[in-house]
C-alpha positions in Angstrom: -63.1 15.2 -8.7 -62.1 12.6 -11.2 -59.1 10.3 -10.4 -55.7 11.2 -11.8 -54.2 8.9 -14.3 -51.3 8.1 -11.8 -53.8 6.9 -9.1 -54.3 3.7 -11.0 -50.7 2.6 -10.0 -51.3 2.9 -6.2 -52.2 -0.8 -5.7 -49.0 -1.7 -7.5 -47.0 0.5 -5.2 -48.2 -1.6 -2.2 -47.3 -4.9 -4.1 -43.9 -3.6 -5.0 -43.3 -2.5 -1.4 -44.1 -5.9 0.1 -42.1 -7.8 -2.6 -39.1 -5.6 -1.8 -39.6 -6.1 2.0 -39.8 -9.9 1.5 -36.6 -9.8 -0.6 -34.8 -7.9 2.1 -36.0 -10.3 4.8 -34.9 -13.3 2.7 -31.5 -11.7 2.2 -31.2 -11.2 6.0 -32.1 -14.8 6.7 -29.6 -16.0 4.1 -26.9 -13.8 5.6 -27.6 -15.1 9.1 -27.6 -18.8 8.1 -24.5 -18.6 5.9 -22.4 -16.7 8.5 -23.3 -18.8 11.5 -20.5 -21.2 12.5 -23.0 -23.6 13.9 -22.9 -25.6 17.2 -20.9 -23.9 19.9 -20.9 -26.9 22.2 -21.3 -30.5 21.2 -23.9 -32.4 23.3 -24.9 -29.3 25.2 -27.9 -30.9 26.7 -26.0 -33.9 28.2 -23.3 -31.5 29.5 -26.0 -29.5 31.2 -27.4 -32.6 32.8 -23.9 -33.4 34.2 -23.3 -29.9 35.6 -23.5 -31.1 39.2 -20.7 -33.6 38.4 -18.6 -30.8 37.0 -19.1 -28.8 40.2 -18.1 -31.8 42.3 -14.9 -32.3 40.3 -14.1 -28.6 40.7 -14.5 -28.8 44.4 -12.4 -32.0 44.6 -9.7 -30.3 42.5 -9.7 -27.3 44.9 -9.2 -29.6 47.9 -6.0 -30.9 46.2 -4.5 -27.5 46.6 -2.3 -27.9 43.5 -0.9 -24.7 42.1 -0.3 -24.4 38.4 1.5 -21.8 36.4 2.0 -21.2 32.7 5.0 -19.6 31.0 5.3 -18.8 27.4 8.7 -17.9 25.9 8.5 -17.5 22.2 7.4 -21.0 21.0 8.4 -22.7 24.3 5.4 -23.5 26.5 6.1 -24.5 30.1 3.6 -25.7 32.6 4.6 -25.9 36.3 2.6 -27.8 38.9 3.2 -27.7 42.6 1.2 -29.5 45.4 -0.3 -27.7 48.4 3.1 -28.0 50.2 4.9 -26.2 47.3 6.6 -29.5 46.3 6.8 -30.2 42.5 4.5 -32.8 41.1 6.9 -34.6 38.8 5.3 -37.8 37.6 2.2 -36.5 35.8 0.9 -37.1 32.3 0.1 -33.6 31.0 -1.8 -32.6 27.8 -2.4 -29.0 26.7 -5.2 -28.1 24.3 -4.9 -24.8 22.5 -8.2 -23.4 21.2 -8.5 -20.4 18.9 -11.6 -18.6 20.3 -12.2 -16.5 17.1 -11.7 -19.1 14.4 -12.6 -22.8 13.9 -10.1 -25.3 12.5 -6.9 -24.2 14.3 -7.3 -26.0 17.7 -4.4 -28.3 18.6 -3.3 -30.7 21.3 0.2 -31.0 22.7 1.6 -33.7 25.0 4.0 -32.1 27.3 7.3 -33.7 28.2 8.4 -34.1 31.8 11.5 -31.9 32.5 11.6 -32.8 36.2 10.9 -30.6 39.2 7.3 -30.2 38.3 8.1 -28.6 34.9 6.4 -29.8 31.7 7.3 -28.4 28.3 6.2 -28.4 24.7 7.4 -26.7 21.5 4.4 -24.9 20.0 3.8 -24.9 16.3 0.6 -23.0 16.1 -0.5 -21.6 12.7 -1.6 -18.2 14.0 -0.5 -15.6 16.4 -2.9 -13.8 18.8 -5.4 -14.9 21.4 -5.5 -18.6 22.4 -7.4 -20.4 25.2 -5.2 -23.1 26.7 -6.5 -25.9 28.8 -4.0 -28.1 30.5 -5.0 -31.5 31.9 -2.7 -33.3 34.3 -3.1 -36.8 35.8 -0.8 -37.7 38.7 -1.3 -40.1 41.7 -4.8 -41.1 40.4 -5.8 -37.4 40.6 -7.0 -35.3 37.8 -6.2 -31.6 37.5 -7.4 -29.1 34.9 -6.3 -25.5 34.4 -7.4 -23.0 31.8 -5.9 -19.6 30.9 -6.1 -17.2 28.0 -2.8 -16.3 26.4 -1.5 -14.1 23.6 0.9 -15.8 21.3 3.3 -13.3 19.6 
C-alpha cells in the first residue's frame, strides 16, 4: 500500500510536539523564578550551626520563669512582663518587631516605652491590617527575654 500524502508530515508532528513541550517547560521555569521571593532566612547555614546555642538560650529563658502577655487595643500595643513571683519587671529595655508573614517590605520595629508596673507600650502605625508575627525582646537585669506571638491587626 502506497503512503498517503499526509504521512510525509509525521516527522514534523514530532518536532512540533517537542518544541511546544520545551516552550511550556521554559514558561514554567520563568514563572517559578519570577514569582519566588528569594531567601527565606539570611545566613541559614550559620544559624543552623548555632542551633545548640539557641536551644541553650531557650532553656536559660525558661529557667527565668518570666511571664509575658500581649494586649492589642486598636493601635495601642501593650506588653506586660512579670517575674516568676508575679512581680512586674519595670526597668527593661523592650523592642517589638512586627513581621508581615505574607508580604515582604512591611516589617517594622517599635521601641516600647516603660509605663511602670511591668507595662510597656507603643502606638502602632502599621501600613496593613491582618496577620502579623510580633517578636518582643526585653533586656532587664542583664537577662535577655524573647517572646513571639501571631496577632491579627484590625
